[in-house]
C-alpha positions as CSV (number, residue, x, y, z in Angstrom):
1,M,9.2,35.2,-33.3
2,T,6.8,34.8,-30.5
3,K,3.4,33.3,-31.4
4,T,0.4,35.0,-29.9
5,A,-3.2,34.0,-29.1
6,G,-6.1,34.3,-31.4
7,T,-9.4,32.5,-31.9
8,L,-8.6,28.9,-31.5
9,L,-11.8,26.9,-32.2
10,A,-14.3,28.1,-34.7
11,A,-18.0,27.6,-33.9
12,S,-18.2,25.0,-36.7
13,E,-15.5,22.8,-35.3
14,P,-16.0,19.8,-33.0
15,K,-16.4,20.4,-29.3
16,P,-13.4,19.6,-27.2
17,V,-15.2,17.0,-25.1
18,T,-17.8,14.3,-25.8
19,V,-20.0,13.0,-23.0
20,Y,-21.2,9.6,-24.1
21,N,-24.1,7.8,-22.4
22,P,-25.1,10.7,-20.1
23,G,-27.3,9.7,-17.2
24,A,-25.8,6.2,-17.0
25,T,-26.5,4.1,-14.0
26,S,-23.0,2.7,-13.3
27,Q,-20.9,3.7,-10.3
28,L,-17.9,3.7,-12.6
29,V,-17.2,7.0,-14.4
30,L,-14.9,6.4,-17.4
31,V,-12.7,9.2,-18.8
32,A,-10.3,9.2,-21.7
33,D,-7.8,12.1,-21.6
34,H,-6.1,11.3,-25.0
35,A,-9.0,9.8,-27.0
36,G,-8.9,12.1,-30.0
37,N,-6.3,13.5,-32.4
38,L,-8.2,16.4,-33.9
39,L,-6.4,19.7,-34.5
40,P,-8.0,23.1,-34.5
41,R,-8.0,24.5,-38.1
42,A,-6.2,27.6,-36.8
43,L,-3.2,25.5,-35.9
44,G,-2.8,23.6,-39.2
45,R,-0.9,20.5,-38.7
46,L,1.5,21.9,-36.0
47,G,4.2,21.5,-38.6
48,L,3.8,17.7,-38.7
49,S,2.9,15.2,-41.4
50,E,-0.4,13.3,-41.5
51,S,1.5,10.1,-40.7
52,E,3.0,11.7,-37.5
53,L,-0.5,12.8,-36.4
54,E,-1.7,9.2,-36.6
55,R,1.0,7.9,-34.3
56,H,0.9,7.5,-30.6
57,I,2.5,10.8,-30.0
58,A,-0.8,12.5,-31.0
59,W,-3.3,10.3,-29.1
60,D,-4.0,7.0,-27.4
61,I,-4.7,4.7,-30.3
62,G,-7.8,2.5,-29.9
63,I,-8.9,3.8,-26.5
64,A,-11.9,5.8,-27.7
65,E,-13.4,2.6,-29.2
66,V,-12.6,0.5,-26.1
67,G,-14.2,3.3,-24.0
68,H,-17.4,3.3,-26.0
69,L,-17.7,-0.5,-25.9
70,L,-17.0,-0.5,-22.2
71,A,-19.5,2.2,-21.5
72,D,-22.1,0.3,-23.3
73,A,-21.4,-2.9,-21.5
74,L,-21.4,-1.3,-18.0
75,D,-24.1,1.3,-18.7
76,A,-21.4,3.8,-17.7
77,I,-20.8,7.4,-18.7
78,L,-17.7,8.0,-20.8
79,I,-16.1,11.5,-20.9
80,R,-13.6,11.8,-23.7
81,Q,-11.3,14.4,-25.0
82,N,-11.5,15.0,-28.8
83,Y,-8.4,17.1,-29.6
84,S,-4.8,15.9,-29.8
85,R,-2.6,15.8,-26.8
86,L,-0.1,17.8,-28.9
87,V,-2.4,20.8,-28.8
88,I,-2.6,20.6,-25.0
89,D,-2.3,17.5,-22.9
90,C,-5.4,17.1,-20.8
91,N,-3.5,14.8,-18.3
92,R,-0.7,17.3,-17.6
93,P,-0.9,20.2,-15.1
94,P,-1.2,23.5,-17.1
95,G,2.0,25.4,-17.2
96,S,4.2,22.2,-16.9
97,P,6.7,21.6,-19.7
98,A,4.6,18.6,-21.0
99,S,1.3,20.5,-21.1
100,V,2.0,22.0,-24.6
101,P,5.0,19.8,-25.7
102,E,7.7,21.1,-28.0
103,I,8.9,17.6,-28.4
104,S,7.1,14.2,-28.1
105,E,9.2,11.1,-27.8
106,L,11.9,12.0,-30.4
107,I,9.7,14.2,-32.6
108,A,9.9,18.0,-32.6
109,I,6.5,19.8,-32.7
110,P,7.2,23.0,-34.7
111,G,3.8,24.5,-34.1
112,N,4.4,24.5,-30.3
113,V,7.7,26.3,-30.4
114,G,7.8,29.9,-29.3
115,L,4.2,30.1,-28.1
116,S,3.3,33.1,-26.0
117,E,1.7,32.5,-22.6
118,A,-1.5,34.0,-24.0
119,A,-1.6,31.3,-26.7
120,K,-1.0,28.6,-24.2
121,A,-3.7,30.0,-22.0
122,E,-6.2,30.0,-24.9
123,R,-5.6,26.3,-25.5
124,E,-6.2,25.7,-21.8
125,H,-9.3,27.8,-21.8
126,Q,-10.9,26.3,-24.9
127,I,-9.8,22.6,-24.7
128,F,-8.4,21.7,-21.3
129,R,-11.0,23.4,-19.1
130,P,-14.2,22.3,-20.8
131,Y,-13.0,18.7,-20.6
132,H,-12.3,18.8,-16.9
133,R,-15.5,20.8,-16.3
134,A,-17.4,17.9,-17.8
135,I,-15.7,15.5,-15.4
136,E,-16.3,17.7,-12.4
137,Q,-20.0,18.1,-13.3
138,E,-20.5,14.3,-13.7
139,L,-18.8,13.6,-10.4
140,D,-20.8,16.3,-8.7
141,R,-24.0,14.8,-10.2
142,Q,-23.0,11.4,-8.8
143,H,-22.4,12.9,-5.4
144,H,-25.7,14.8,-5.4
145,I,-27.7,11.7,-6.1
146,G,-25.8,9.8,-3.4
147,R,-24.2,7.3,-5.7
148,P,-20.8,5.9,-4.6
149,T,-18.5,6.5,-7.5
150,A,-15.1,5.3,-8.8
151,L,-13.0,7.1,-11.5
152,I,-11.6,5.0,-14.3
153,A,-9.1,6.7,-16.5
154,L,-8.5,4.8,-19.8
155,H,-5.2,5.1,-21.7
156,S,-3.2,3.1,-24.2
157,F,0.6,2.9,-24.7
158,T,2.9,2.3,-27.6
159,P,4.4,-1.2,-27.9
160,V,7.8,0.3,-28.8
161,F,9.1,3.5,-27.1
162,K,12.3,5.1,-28.2
163,G,13.4,1.8,-29.8
164,L,12.6,-0.3,-26.7
165,A,9.9,-3.0,-27.0
166,R,7.4,-3.4,-24.2
167,A,6.4,-7.0,-23.3
168,M,3.5,-6.1,-21.0
169,Q,0.0,-6.0,-22.5
170,A,-1.6,-3.7,-19.9
171,A,-0.8,-1.8,-16.8
172,V,-2.5,-0.2,-13.8
173,L,-1.3,3.2,-12.5
174,Y,-1.9,5.0,-9.2
175,H,-0.3,7.3,-6.7
176,R,-1.4,7.8,-3.0
177,D,-4.5,5.5,-3.1
178,P,-3.9,2.0,-4.5
179,R,-7.1,0.4,-3.4
180,L,-8.8,-0.1,-6.7
181,A,-5.6,-0.5,-8.7
182,R,-4.3,-3.3,-6.6
183,Q,-7.5,-5.3,-6.8
184,L,-7.6,-4.8,-10.6
185,L,-4.0,-5.8,-10.8
186,V,-4.6,-9.1,-9.0
187,L,-7.6,-9.9,-11.3
188,L,-5.8,-9.0,-14.5
189,R,-2.7,-11.1,-13.5
190,Q,-5.0,-14.1,-13.1
191,E,-5.8,-14.0,-16.8
192,K,-3.8,-16.5,-18.7
193,D,-0.6,-15.3,-20.4
194,L,-1.2,-11.7,-19.5
195,I,1.7,-9.5,-18.4
196,V,0.5,-6.5,-16.4
197,G,2.6,-3.6,-15.2
198,D,2.3,-2.2,-11.7
199,N,2.9,1.5,-12.0
200,E,4.9,0.9,-15.2
201,P,5.7,1.8,-17.9
202,Y,4.4,5.0,-16.3
203,F,3.2,6.1,-12.9
204,V,0.9,8.8,-11.5
205,S,2.3,11.9,-9.7
206,D,1.2,15.4,-9.1
207,T,3.8,16.8,-11.5
208,T,3.1,14.3,-14.4
209,D,-0.6,13.8,-14.1
210,Y,-3.8,15.9,-13.6
211,T,-6.9,13.7,-13.9
212,I,-6.3,11.2,-11.1
213,P,-4.7,13.6,-8.6
214,V,-7.4,16.3,-9.1
215,H,-10.6,14.3,-9.7
216,G,-9.8,11.1,-7.9
217,E,-7.5,11.8,-5.0
218,R,-8.8,15.2,-4.0
219,R,-12.4,13.8,-3.9
220,G,-11.3,10.7,-2.0
221,L,-12.8,8.5,-4.8
222,P,-11.5,5.0,-5.6
223,H,-9.7,5.3,-8.9
224,V,-7.3,3.7,-11.3
225,L,-5.5,4.6,-14.5
226,V,-5.7,1.6,-16.9
227,E,-3.2,1.3,-19.8
228,I,-3.6,-1.1,-22.7
229,R,-0.9,-1.7,-25.3
230,Q,-2.0,-0.1,-28.6
231,D,-1.3,-3.0,-30.9
232,L,-3.8,-5.1,-29.0
233,I,-6.6,-2.6,-29.5
234,A,-5.8,-1.3,-33.0
235,D,-8.7,-3.2,-34.6
236,E,-12.3,-4.0,-33.7
237,P,-11.7,-7.6,-32.5
238,G,-9.0,-6.5,-30.1
239,Q,-11.1,-3.5,-28.9
240,R,-14.1,-5.8,-28.2
241,K,-11.9,-8.3,-26.4
242,W,-10.4,-5.8,-24.0
243,A,-13.7,-4.0,-23.4
244,A,-15.3,-7.3,-22.5
245,L,-12.4,-8.2,-20.2
246,L,-12.6,-4.8,-18.4
247,A,-16.4,-5.0,-18.2
248,Q,-16.0,-8.2,-16.3
249,L,-13.1,-7.2,-14.0
250,L,-13.6,-3.6,-13.2
251,P,-16.9,-4.0,-11.3
252,E,-15.4,-6.9,-9.3
253,A,-12.2,-4.9,-8.5
254,Y,-14.3,-2.0,-7.4
255,R,-16.5,-4.2,-5.2
256,Q,-13.4,-5.7,-3.5
257,S,-11.8,-2.3,-3.1
258,V,-14.7,-0.9,-1.0
259,A,-15.6,-4.1,0.8
């Protein structure tokens, strides 16, 4: 039975995007595509248990807290998505198979099976587009006031994926323009006992990503996608540690990338 569109977000429900620290002075614009795991009431639980919705398949665990701490430390703006990536993934091109996933890792998502194109379009219209409009508006604002700007996409990754443990604690991802990523990689690898992936365990591409190709590459802005392993930022001490580290290294990496 094909599922069709209806009203997705009620007026009383949280907005799809939060803009934290608007009007900040930093040249670094922070974004978090998978910061939240909210579900619109109209979708129920997408056929999943509460425990599944707390797992990494639904969101980037710990990254919202790291983003807020980092924004405070840098006096930077943070633009974060509030709804689960299982509703619509805000770092996937709309219309791609991963945009509204029917399976994530090894878990089937019953509420995403058999969706009509109209239902998918409504998720895009009410969740995906407002988030990316907020990024566009901030980057336009930075350009209008003549402030050089870099785009920093914050993500976290699961320590075990499909049964395979990941030794790296962090990673930097990029595609056509490695300027900022390479500088940050060097600085991160200078930290004691830190294993940092270079375009692994993921990489950026036009088919698998949206935020960096559209807002970073098309505008010609320095950019990097930063990944942190989730067990390292699952509690407040870890979140503060990583926010402090990035607050120290990101401005220096940016300075070196544009020197």
